[in-house]
C-alpha positions in Angstrom: 10.1 -42.8 -45.4 7.1 -43.8 -43.3 7.4 -42.5 -39.7 9.8 -39.6 -40.6 9.1 -36.4 -38.7 9.4 -32.8 -39.7 10.3 -31.4 -36.3 9.3 -27.8 -37.0 5.8 -28.7 -38.2 5.2 -32.1 -36.6 4.6 -33.8 -39.9 4.5 -37.6 -40.1 5.9 -39.3 -43.2 2.7 -41.1 -44.3 -1.0 -41.2 -43.8 -2.6 -44.7 -44.0 -6.0 -43.6 -45.1 -6.9 -40.8 -47.5 -9.8 -39.7 -45.3 -12.2 -39.5 -48.2 -15.5 -41.4 -48.1 -17.9 -42.6 -50.8 -21.6 -42.8 -50.2 -23.9 -45.5 -51.4 -25.0 -43.2 -54.2 -21.4 -43.0 -55.5 -20.7 -39.5 -54.2 -17.1 -39.0 -52.9 -17.0 -36.7 -49.8 -13.7 -34.8 -49.5 -12.3 -32.0 -47.5 -10.3 -29.3 -49.3 -7.8 -26.9 -47.7 -7.7 -23.3 -48.7 -7.0 -19.8 -47.3 -9.4 -16.8 -47.1 -7.8 -14.8 -49.9 -8.2 -14.4 -53.7 -5.9 -17.3 -54.5 -8.5 -19.6 -52.9 -11.2 -18.1 -55.1 -11.1 -20.6 -58.0 -11.6 -23.5 -55.6 -14.6 -21.7 -54.0 -16.0 -20.9 -57.4 -15.8 -24.5 -58.5 -18.0 -25.4 -55.6 -20.3 -22.4 -56.1 -20.8 -23.2 -59.8 -21.5 -26.9 -59.1 -18.4 -28.1 -60.9 -17.4 -30.4 -58.1 -21.0 -31.7 -57.8 -21.0 -32.4 -61.6 -17.9 -34.6 -61.0 -19.5 -36.6 -58.2 -17.8 -34.8 -55.4 -19.3 -33.4 -52.2 -16.6 -30.9 -50.9 -16.1 -29.2 -47.6 -13.6 -26.3 -47.8 -11.6 -25.7 -44.7 -9.9 -22.3 -44.4 -6.5 -22.3 -42.7 -4.7 -19.2 -41.5 -1.7 -20.0 -43.7 -0.2 -22.8 -45.9 2.1 -24.1 -43.2 -0.8 -24.2 -40.7 -2.6 -26.6 -43.1 0.2 -29.1 -43.6 0.0 -31.1 -40.4 -3.8 -31.7 -41.0 -3.0 -32.8 -44.5 -0.4 -35.3 -43.4 -3.0 -36.8 -41.0 -5.6 -37.2 -43.8 -7.8 -34.4 -42.5 -8.0 -33.0 -46.1 -7.4 -34.6 -49.4 -6.8 -31.7 -51.9 -6.7 -28.0 -52.4 -3.9 -25.5 -52.3 -1.4 -24.2 -49.7 0.9 -21.9 -51.7 4.2 -22.9 -53.3 6.6 -23.1 -50.3 4.3 -25.2 -48.1 3.6 -27.5 -51.1 7.4 -28.0 -51.4 7.7 -28.8 -47.7 4.7 -31.2 -48.0 6.3 -33.1 -50.9 9.6 -33.3 -49.0 8.0 -34.6 -45.8 5.0 -36.7 -46.8 4.9 -36.8 -50.6 2.2 -34.2 -51.0 1.6 -34.0 -54.7 1.8 -30.7 -56.5 -0.5 -31.5 -59.4 0.4 -28.5 -61.7 0.3 -24.7 -61.7 -2.9 -23.3 -60.5 -1.9 -19.7 -61.1 1.1 -17.4 -61.7 1.7 -14.6 -59.2 4.6 -12.9 -60.7 2.8 -9.6 -61.2 0.8 -9.9 -57.9 3.9 -9.7 -55.6 5.0 -6.1 -55.6 7.8 -4.0 -54.0 6.5 -0.6 -52.8 8.4 2.5 -51.8 6.8 5.6 -50.5 6.8 8.5 -52.9 8.4 10.8 -50.4 11.4 8.5 -50.0 11.9 8.5 -53.7 12.1 12.3 -53.9 15.7 12.8 -54.9 16.6 9.2 -54.5 16.5 6.1 -56.8 14.8 2.9 -55.7 18.2 1.3 -55.3 19.4 4.0 -53.1 16.4 3.7 -50.9 16.7 -0.1 -50.6 20.3 0.2 -49.6 19.7 2.8 -47.0 16.3 2.0 -45.5 14.8 -1.1 -43.8 12.4 -3.1 -46.0 9.4 -4.9 -44.5 8.4 -8.3 -45.9 7.1 -11.7 -44.9 10.0 -13.9 -43.9 10.5 -17.2 -45.7 7.9 -16.5 -48.3 7.5 -15.9 -52.0 7.2 -12.2 -51.1 10.8 -12.3 -49.8 11.8 -14.2 -52.8 10.4 -11.4 -55.0 12.1 -8.8 -52.8 15.6 -10.3 -53.2 15.1 -10.7 -56.9 13.9 -7.1 -57.3 16.9 -5.9 -55.2 19.3 -7.8 -57.4 17.7 -6.5 -60.6 18.1 -2.9 -59.2 21.7 -3.5 -58.3 21.4 -3.9 -54.6 23.2 -6.8 -53.0 21.7 -9.1 -50.3 24.2 -7.8 -47.8 22.9 -4.3 -48.2 19.3 -5.2 -47.6 18.0 -4.7 -44.0 14.8 -6.8 -43.8 12.1 -6.3 -41.2 10.0 -9.5 -41.0 6.3 -8.9 -40.5 3.1 -10.7 -41.5 1.2 -9.4 -44.6 -1.1 -6.9 -42.9 1.8 -5.8 -40.7 3.9 -4.8 -43.7 1.1 -2.6 -45.0 0.4 -1.1 -41.5 4.1 -0.3 -41.0 4.2 1.5 -44.3 1.1 3.5 -43.6 2.4 4.4 -40.2 5.7 5.6 -41.6 7.7 3.0 -39.6 9.2 1.8 -42.9 9.4 3.4 -46.3 9.7 0.2 -48.3 7.8 -3.1 -48.2 6.3 -5.9 -50.2 2.6 -6.7 -50.7 0.1 -8.7 -52.6 -3.6 -8.4 -53.2 -5.8 -7.8 -51.5 -3.9 -6.7 -48.3 -1.9 -4.3 -50.4 -4.9 -2.4 -51.8 -4.3 0.6 -49.5 -0.9 1.0 -51.2 -2.1 0.3 -54.7 -5.0 2.8 -54.5 -2.9 5.6 -53.0 -0.5 8.0 -54.9 1.6 8.1 -51.7 3.3 4.8 -52.7 5.1 3.8 -55.9 5.2 0.2 -57.3 8.9 0.0 -58.1 9.2 -3.7 -59.0 7.3 -7.0 -59.2 8.3 -10.6 -59.7 7.8 -10.5 -63.5 9.9 -7.4 -63.8 12.6 -9.0 -61.7 12.6 -12.1 -63.8 11.5 -14.5 -61.1 8.6 -16.9 -61.8 6.3 -17.6 -58.8 3.5 -20.1 -59.0 0.9 -21.7 -56.8 0.1 -25.3 -57.5 -3.0 -27.4 -56.9 -2.3 -30.2 -54.5 -3.6 -33.7 -53.7 -2.4 -36.0 -50.9 -0.5 -39.1 -52.0 -3.1 -41.4 -50.2 -6.0 -39.7 -52.0 -4.3 -40.1 -55.4 -3.4 -43.7 -54.7 -6.7 -44.9 -53.1 -9.2 -42.8 -55.2 -7.5 -41.7 -58.4 -10.8 -41.1 -60.2 -12.0 -38.7 -57.5 -8.6 -37.0 -57.5 -8.8 -36.5 -61.2 -12.3 -35.2 -60.8 -11.1 -32.6 -58.3 -8.4 -31.4 -60.6 -10.7 -31.2 -63.7 -13.3 -29.2 -61.8 -10.8 -26.8 -60.3 -9.2 -26.0 -63.7 -12.7 -25.7 -65.1 -13.3 -22.9 -62.6 -10.0 -21.2 -63.5 -11.1 -21.2 -67.1 -14.4 -19.6 -66.1 -12.5 -16.7 -64.4 -10.5 -16.1 -67.6 -13.4 -16.3 -69.9 -15.9 -14.3 -67.8 -14.0 -11.5 -66.1 -17.0 -9.3 -65.3 -19.0 -12.2 -63.8 -15.9 -13.4 -62.0 -15.8 -10.0 -60.2 -19.4 -10.5 -59.0 -18.6 -14.0 -57.7 -15.5 -12.7 -56.0 -17.5 -10.2 -54.1 -19.7 -13.0 -52.9 -16.5 -14.9 -51.9 -15.3 -11.9 -49.9 -18.6 -11.9 -48.0 -18.4 -15.6 -47.2 -14.8 -15.6 -46.0 -14.9 -12.3 -44.2 -12.8 -10.1 -46.5 -13.8 -6.4 -46.8 -13.4 -5.5 -50.5 -14.8 -3.2 -53.1 -15.7 -4.0 -56.7 -12.6 -2.0 -57.8 -10.4 -4.0 -55.4 -11.9 -7.3 -56.6 -11.3 -6.4 -60.3 -7.7 -5.5 -59.4 -7.1 -8.7 -57.5 -8.2 -10.8 -60.5 -6.1 -8.7 -62.9 -2.8 -9.4 -61.2 -3.3 -13.2 -61.0 -3.0 -15.5 -64.0 -5.0 -18.6 -63.7 -4.1 -21.5 -66.0 -6.5 -23.8 -67.8 -6.0 -27.6 -67.6 -4.4 -27.5 -71.1 -2.1 -24.7 -70.1 -1.1 -26.5 -66.9 -0.2 -29.6 -68.9 1.9 -27.4 -71.3 3.7 -25.7 -68.3 4.5 -29.2 -66.9 5.8 -30.4 -70.2 7.9 -27.3 -71.2 9.6 -27.0 -67.9 7.9 -23.8 -66.7 6.4 -25.4 -63.6 9.6 -27.1 -62.6 11.7 -24.0 -63.2 9.4 -21.9 -61.0 9.2 -24.4 -58.2 12.9 -25.0 -58.3 13.6 -21.3 -58.2 11.5 -21.0 -55.0 13.3 -24.1 -53.5 16.7 -22.7 -54.4 15.8 -19.4 -52.7 14.9 -21.2 -49.5 18.1 -23.2 -49.6 20.0 -19.9 -50.0 18.1 -18.4 -47.0 18.9 -21.4 -44.8 15.2 -22.5 -44.6 16.0 -25.8 -46.3 19.2 -27.7 -45.8 18.9 -29.2 -49.3 16.4 -28.7 -52.1 13.3 -31.0 -52.2 13.2 -33.3 -55.3 11.3 -30.8 -57.5 11.7 -32.8 -60.8 10.2 -35.9 -59.0 7.4 -33.8 -57.7 6.5 -32.4 -61.1 6.7 -35.8 -62.7 4.3 -37.2 -60.1 2.0 -34.3 -60.6 2.1 -34.8 -64.4 0.5 -38.2 -63.9 -2.4 -36.6 -62.1 -2.8 -34.0 -64.8 -2.9 -36.8 -67.4 -5.6 -38.5 -65.4 -7.6 -35.3 -65.1 -7.3 -34.8 -68.9 -8.5 -38.3 -69.5 -11.4 -37.8 -67.0 -12.4 -34.7 -68.9 -12.3 -36.4 -72.3 -14.5 -39.2 -71.0 -17.0 -37.0 -69.3 -17.1 -33.9 -71.4 -15.8 -34.8 -74.9 
């Protein structure tokens, strides 16, 4: 409903203008939202390789500190497309009909529960989790993975003592010995991954919980400039396919991305970060939308947040996926017309 407000984020229910502009030469100028980590790499790569330019787009990528931090700007039309992460995308759909187009990537194996090797001497992972505080990012897919891993190991929610920290704080707390268990994702978790002092005891895939990040476009951008929205989606998935088809070259590009966004990372770290993320092609994203995989993953995240009291009720995930499927279809038709 236009004028509705999300009190916690200050989101308005509608944006009258998409904020995109088209030049006399027919180039559409848009702003994209992203974050300075590897999940934002495909979007940066699409710009670096000229895929957006090929599709008549002139893009400006704005890096937010987090997905929630980007939402208010999106509702005001300050950006038209990009990615925010799964939970902010759900909130955006619920509050101002932000469209999750389709799965950008799967992060099941990227979200990992670590326990120090010393703590596991003479104890099982379940015994450690039941007896020791566990650091994680509150109200996040990391915490979703943690609770799923605990359940798979036979530890009930009631027996988990969670210490809420930001992603770097989790790693620092483990390195300092303030906690012996914590969650992490690449590349902040590299100090744990690269050390034999920590054991990877579980990840999302092993716990049987699917976690995805979708591409997003604002409702006003899709309604007012559907051709440009389809062009964005096509180019973004084209970059994802490049990553899958050119892993060695992708590492080189990722190192350039690190330098541009201010991330310190080695070649080994970059290769690892790419290996634990599964980017989808446009065709695979369509299949995931049609076979229920995208809806199941997003609904699982929504249900977790309802269980945790973050949402009072679940957003309309089926409706979100149905709307996104229309954009995927437009992107498919765009590709067929322009690169048959």
